[in-house]
N, C-alpha and C positions, 0 to 999 in steps of 0.2 A: 619503582615502576610497577604500574598495575597492568595485568594481563587478563583479558576477558575471553575465556574459551568459548568457541563457537561450534555449533553442530548443524550440519546440513549437507546437502549434496555439493560436491566440489564445484560444479558449474555455477551453482547459486552463490557460493562463497566467493568465487572469482568475480561474479557480477558486483558484489558488495565491495570487493577490493578496489574496483574502478571508482566507486562513488564515495568511499570513506574519506578521502582527503577533503571533500567539501564540508565535512563535519569536524575538521581538525583531528582526524583519526587515521589509522592505517590498519589494514588486515594483512597479516603475514604469518607464515608457519614458524614454529619454534623448533628447537633441536629435537623435541619429542615427536615431531611430525604433525602435531595438532595445529589447527588454525586459531589465531588469537586476534582480538580487537584491542588496540592500544593507541597511545598517542597523547598529544598535548591536551586534548579534551579532559583527560583524567588526571593531569598533573595538579598537585596541590590538594587533591581530595584525600581526606584523612581516615575515612572508615569504609569498610566493605559494603555497608548498607548504602551509603551515598554513591559509591562506585557502581553497585548493582543497579540502582535506580537510574543513574545517568546512562549506563550501558543499555538498559532496556529502552529508554527514551530514544537514544541514538539509533539503536538497531530497528526500532519500530519505524522511524523515519526512513532509514535506508531501505528496509524491506518494502515500504510503500512506494518509494521512488523506483526501485528495481522492478516492482510488479507492473507499473504503468509503462515501463520501457521494454520489458521482455516477456512475451506471452507465456513462456514455459517456467517462469520463475516460481520457486517454492520458498516460502519464508524460512529464514535461518534463525536458530535459537541461541540464547545465552544458556550455557550449561554449568558455568562455574567461574569463579574469580580467584586469581592468584596475585601475589605481590613478590617482586624481586627486591630483596632487602639490599641495603648499601654494601653488605659483605658478600653479596652474590648468591646467598641462599634463597630458596623459594618457599614461600608460605602459601598453602592452599586453603581455601575456605569452603564452607558448606555450599554445595551445588544447588542452584535454584533454576528450574526450567522456565524459560521465558514464555513459551506459548505452544499450543498444539499445532503441529505442522500439517497443513492441508494443501494438497496440490490443486490449484485452480488454473485450468488452461484458458488463456485469454488471447485470442488472435494468434494461435500457434501456427508455425509454418506447416504447410500441408504438402506432402510428397505426392505428386501426381503419378499416374500409371506409367508415364514415360520416364520417370526418374527425376524430372526437374522439380524444383522446389518453388512453391508459391508462398511468398512472404506473408506473415501475419499482418493484421490490421494495425498493430501498435508498433511504431518505429522505435529504434533503440534510444535508451535514455542517455542523451548526450550531456556533455559538461555544462552547456548553457542552460538546458532545461533543469538539471539538478540544482544549479546555482540559483536559478530564479525561484524554485520551490523553497529551498532552504532559507532564502532571504526574506520570504513572505510568510509570517506566522499563520495567516488564514489558509494559505495553501498547505502548510505543514499539517494543520488540523484536518484537512480533507484527506491528505495522503495517509495519515495515521489510521483513519477509519477503514482503509482497505489493506492494511499491512498484514493482517492475520487471517484467520478463518473467516469466510464470508457467509453472511446470512442476510435476509431481507431487512432486518432492523438496521444493520450496519450500512447497507446500501441506501436506506432511507435517510440516515444521518448524513452520509456523504452527499446525497442528492440535495438535501435542504441547504447544506453549507455551500455547495456549488451555485445553487440558484441565487442565494443571497449575495454571493460574491459577484456573479455576472450582472444581476439586476441592480445591485447597489442598494437594495431595500430588504427589510425583514418581513414585510407584508407578503404573505404567500400568494395573495390574489394577483400580485403584479409579476409573478415569476414566469408563468407560461408565455405571456406576451413578450417579455424581455428575451427569453430564449429563442422564441420563434422569430421575432423581428431582427435579432442579431445573427440569425442563421446557425444557431447551435443545434437545433432539433426541430422537427415538425410537430404540429399539435398531435397527430396520431401517435408519434413515438412517445411523447410525454404521457398521453392518456394510457398507452399500453404499459409503460413502465410503472406508473402510479397505481394502476389497477392490480398489477402483479404484486407490488409491495403491500398493498392495503387489503385487498379483497380475498376472504377465505373461499369464495366461490371459484377462484382461480388457483390460489396457492395453498389452500387448506390450512393446516396447522402452522405452516411456515409464514403465513401472512401476518402482517403487523397487527391487524384488527382480528378479533375473534368472532364478531357477529356482523353479518352482511346487512347493509341498510340501503334503501333507495333502489333505483332501477338497476338492471344488470350492468356489469362492468363494461367499460368501453375499451376492450383490449382482448388479446388472446394469450394463452399460456406462454410464458417464457421461463427459462431456467435462471437460476441465480448467476450462472456463468454469463449468460446473455445480459443480465442486468448489470453485472460488473463491467462487461465490455462497453455498455452504454455510458456508465459513469466515467470510465477511463477516457472515452472519446470526448466527453464534455470537458474533462479536466485538461487533457492534452491540447484541445483546441484553445482553451483559455490561456494556458501557459505559453503556447506558441504565438498567440496574438500579442503577447506582451512585448515581443521584439519589434 
């Protein structure tokens, strides 16, 4: 039996615990109090290298799904792999960190002055949404781009994949019309997002392009957090419309 040790805030690990069964896995504490990923997904795997690669792939997907469902989610890491032998003894292998953890607050709940709570813009990741994403390889590819630390390049990749999925076309010239006509976003929202992704006159060294060309950008400064919120809104809208 393979055990993949996890590292992260308990609330984040608890969120993955709800989602893991959709990937033929489970997240549970062992007798040492540490949280482990295990399950049928890892049965029959013969080497620690294959187990580690499979665990990273599964955890990337689960992190991405959790992120679109809970605004305060912080990615969880793989920190080591162990194996319970048939005689009950435990073999531990070299630890390999999965990713740098970076908190990105997306649509977080806001506590008002009167003590009431205003819910974030992203609804909870329910079983149906998780099932739809895991069942569709193209959705998995999108979710994986936002599973770890966020930058404009990753947001650009996610945006292009979403646009191709919504429009059903790989030609970029058709994307804006498809998203606007289908009610996913306004043209102003698209212009602003793309300007922040691409133009160094807005995002400086964080922009995808290093040299500004053409007329001034059609948009105003936005943070990477706001860019992530926009991507998640497009993705959630698409997934929810599948029903």
